[in-house]
C-alpha positions, -999 to 999 in steps of 0.1 A, spaced: 0 0 0 12 35 -8 29 54 20 18 88 5 -12 98 -15 -21 123 -42 -52 143 -39 -82 120 -41 -110 123 -65 -143 133 -49 -178 122 -59 -207 137 -41 -239 118 -35 -266 144 -32 -293 135 -7 -302 167 10 -291 167 46 -279 131 42 -255 139 14 -220 125 16 -187 122 -3 -170 93 -19 -133 98 -18 -112 78 -44 -74 76 -43 -42 59 -35 -33 58 2 -66 68 17 -65 42 44 -36 59 59 -57 90 61 -88 73 76 -82 85 111 -81 122 100 -114 117 80 -132 98 108 -121 122 136 -146 148 121 -174 123 126 -168 109 161 -182 122 194 -160 100 215 -123 91 208 -130 56 195 -141 38 162 -158 5 158 -146 -15 128 -162 -46 113 -140 -66 89 -134 -103 79 -105 -125 86 -86 -119 53 -90 -82 52 -84 -78 89 -52 -96 85 -41 -73 57 -54 -39 68 -65 -38 104 -30 -28 115 -30 1 90 -64 12 102 -53 10 138 -22 31 131 -42 57 112 -68 59 140 -40 61 167 -24 90 149 -57 108 150 -61 102 188 -87 74 183 -89 39 196 -99 9 176 -126 -16 186 -124 -45 160 -145 -75 152 -137 -99 123 -164 -122 108 -157 -153 88 -148 -148 51 -174 -155 25 -211 -151 17 -221 -173 47 -214 -144 70 -241 -123 52 -267 -140 74 -292 -132 102 -271 -152 127 -239 -132 120 -258 -100 121 -269 -109 156 -233 -116 166 -223 -81 153 -251 -64 173 -242 -84 204 -206 -72 201 -216 -36 197 -239 -38 227 -212 -56 248 -187 -29 238 -211 -1 249 -216 14 214 -241 41 212 -259 61 185 -232 88 185 -204 62 178 -191 54 143 -192 19 128 -168 13 98 -172 -15 73 -137 -24 63 -139 -50 35 -159 -61 5 -195 -60 -2 -204 -87 23 -188 -68 52 -202 -35 40 -238 -48 38 -235 -65 72 -220 -34 88 -246 -11 72 -275 -32 83 -261 -35 118 -256 3 120 -292 9 109 -305 -13 137 -281 -4 165 -302 18 188 -322 28 157 -292 41 139 -255 48 145 -231 66 121 -218 44 94 -187 47 72 -177 25 42 -140 16 36 -145 -8 6 -115 -31 -2 -127 -48 -34 -134 -33 -69 -170 -45 -67 -175 -28 -33 -158 5 -44 -178 10 -75 -212 -5 -64 -221 -19 -30 -205 8 -8 -225 36 -25 -262 41 -22 -273 28 12 -285 -6 3 -279 -30 32 -291 -66 36 -285 -102 46 -294 -134 27 -319 -161 36 -323 -196 23 -351 -183 0 -329 -158 -17 -303 -130 -17 -308 -96 1 -343 -104 12 -340 -87 46 -324 -53 48 -328 -15 49 -318 16 31 -293 33 53 -268 57 39 -231 60 50 -218 93 61 -186 88 41 -170 64 16 -132 60 16 -122 41 -16 -84 34 -13 -75 20 -48 -41 9 -36 -56 -19 -14 -70 -35 -46 -35 -49 -53 -40 -76 -27 -72 -89 -44 -70 -123 -60 -73 -121 -98 -107 -138 -98 -120 -111 -74 -106 -84 -96 -124 -98 -126 -157 -102 -108 -155 -66 -97 -148 -55 -133 -182 -68 -143 -199 -41 -122 -178 -14 -139 -190 -27 -173 -225 -25 -159 -224 13 -157 -213 16 -193 -242 -7 -204 -268 12 -184 -264 47 -199 -228 55 -209 -218 42 -244 -188 65 -244 -176 48 -213 -182 14 -230 -160 25 -259 -133 36 -234 -134 2 -216 -130 -16 -250 -97 3 -254 -86 5 -217 -103 -24 -198 -71 -44 -197 -54 -15 -180 -82 -13 -154 -79 -51 -147 -41 -47 -144 -48 -20 -118 -29 7 -136 -34 36 -113 -47 62 -137 -70 39 -156 -83 23 -123 -90 57 -107 -109 69 -138 -130 37 -140 -139 38 -103 -147 75 -104 -169 72 -135 -187 43 -120 -192 60 -86 -205 92 -103 -229 71 -124 -243 54 -93 -244 86 -73 -264 104 -100 -290 76 -101 -292 73 -63 -296 110 -60 -327 108 -82 -342 77 -66 -328 67 -32 -353 40 -24 -355 23 -58 -391 34 -67 -381 42 -102 -349 48 -121 -326 32 -95 -338 -1 -106 -316 3 -136 -286 -5 -113 -300 -40 -112 -290 -47 -148 -279 -84 -148 -288 -88 -112 -321 -106 -115 -305 -133 -135 -273 -131 -114 -290 -134 -81 -310 -164 -94 -277 -180 -104 -262 -174 -69 -293 -187 -52 -293 -219 -75 -256 -223 -65 -265 -220 -28 -244 -189 -25 -212 -210 -25 -178 -195 -33 -178 -215 -66 -198 -186 -82 -188 -151 -72 -214 -123 -72 -197 -104 -100 -194 -136 -121 -232 -141 -117 -238 -104 -127 -215 -107 -158 -235 -137 -170 -267 -121 -160 -260 -90 -180 -251 -111 -211 -284 -130 -206 -304 -98 -202 -290 -84 -234 -296 -116 -253 -331 -117 -240 -335 -81 -253 -324 -94 -287 -350 -122 -284 -377 -96 -277 -367 -76 -307 -354 -47 -286 -318 -45 -297 -296 -60 -324 -275 -91 -319 -242 -74 -328 -245 -51 -298 -252 -80 -274 -222 -99 -289 -200 -68 -285 -210 -66 -248 -203 -103 -243 -168 -99 -259 -159 -71 -235 -168 -94 -206 -152 -124 -221 -120 -104 -227 -117 -101 -189 -121 -139 -185 -158 -137 -174 -182 -164 -186 -213 -152 -205 -229 -186 -212 -247 -207 -186 -228 -238 -195 -195 -220 -189 -203 -208 -154 -186 -224 -124 -208 -242 -98 -234 -254 -123 -256 -269 -136 -282 -242 -137 -315 -256 -149 -340 -231 -162 -367 -242 -138 -344 -237 -108 -334 -202 -120 -370 -191 -126 -381 -205 -92 -353 -184 -77 -366 -153 -96 -400 -157 -80 -383 -146 -47 -377 -111 -63 -393 -86 -40 -413 -71 -70 -427 -102 -86 -464 -100 -92 -487 -127 -107 -459 -146 -124 -443 -115 -140 -409 -102 -129 -392 -68 -135 -361 -70 -157 -336 -45 -168 -334 -48 -206 -317 -27 -233 -324 -11 -267 -287 -9 -274 -254 -3 -256 -258 23 -230 -296 23 -235 -310 2 -206 -346 5 -195 -369 -10 -169 -393 -38 -182 -417 -40 -153 -435 -72 -161 -415 -98 -181 -433 -131 -183 -415 -157 -163 -427 -186 -185 -411 -168 -215 -380 -162 -195 -378 -200 -186 -382 -208 -223 -353 -184 -231 -331 -200 -204 -338 -235 -218 -327 -222 -252 -296 -207 -236 -287 -240 -220 -284 -255 -255 -257 -229 -264 -220 -228 -255 
């Protein structure tokens, strides 16, 4: 991790009196204490992390807090999607209560999307709301899950079924910590970057076709640009529709299919979230082609961009399978917005031209998935 940092990029999430900044740059973890000291009422900070991230960065966080006159109260949960559960949430709340945390304390989520979701939901429940800060340590978390206030845990019936909208007060995205990510995690996070291009930014899609390999290789300038563009895109949408009653649903491009894939896989590590989303986006675009909404060349171009990063876009290529069409559509029925056998999908009329289809027919989706299973 860098010992010094250049001036970070700042993206503002405009939500009235709950607005906050996303700071993006090299070396921000070393500056965490200075940024957090402006938020605390007592000279202490509660930090939730996991075993891997804690082993890598809890020491740096503690040093940064100590330099700012703050003490660290740390809890590490087990790595993996299994920690994003009701049982682990209870453990986190018990820890906070045992430590005497109050509403005027700060809880930091130091880790990837699982830790961030867990910390955010715990903060929302703790004495009806304590201050929450995100310090995301994966690409996926930096460009997506740390921004926008969605927090949740999983249940057997599906992903993110119990949660709350609860905004952080600050997001510190230190791009230097991404160097310790396994390659597979980097590629899975890249899928979420591609998502923003496919939603409404064809110029960013063109840029990724030329520079995506630099982002994946973590070249600092390209990486910072991709993270900042992605965060700005999400901030713009969240500012318009915080609670997903309209346009924010566009951020679910690929996620209805992707969450179904994860559920069908039992949320096991053999299929990462970003891998499911990558395949889900390719499926959504090909389903758009099937519906006569966009041309096949654009769908193929999007698939090539994902495949160039080593991400599978065909059901038969996905790890952790098989993924039968009936199993996937049954998982889709757990979507919070399903009504009378019809499910909302994010489809597209072209690259960067996504839109909300509020009532796709699940029977037709099942037929489409059966056709897909014959491919690849």
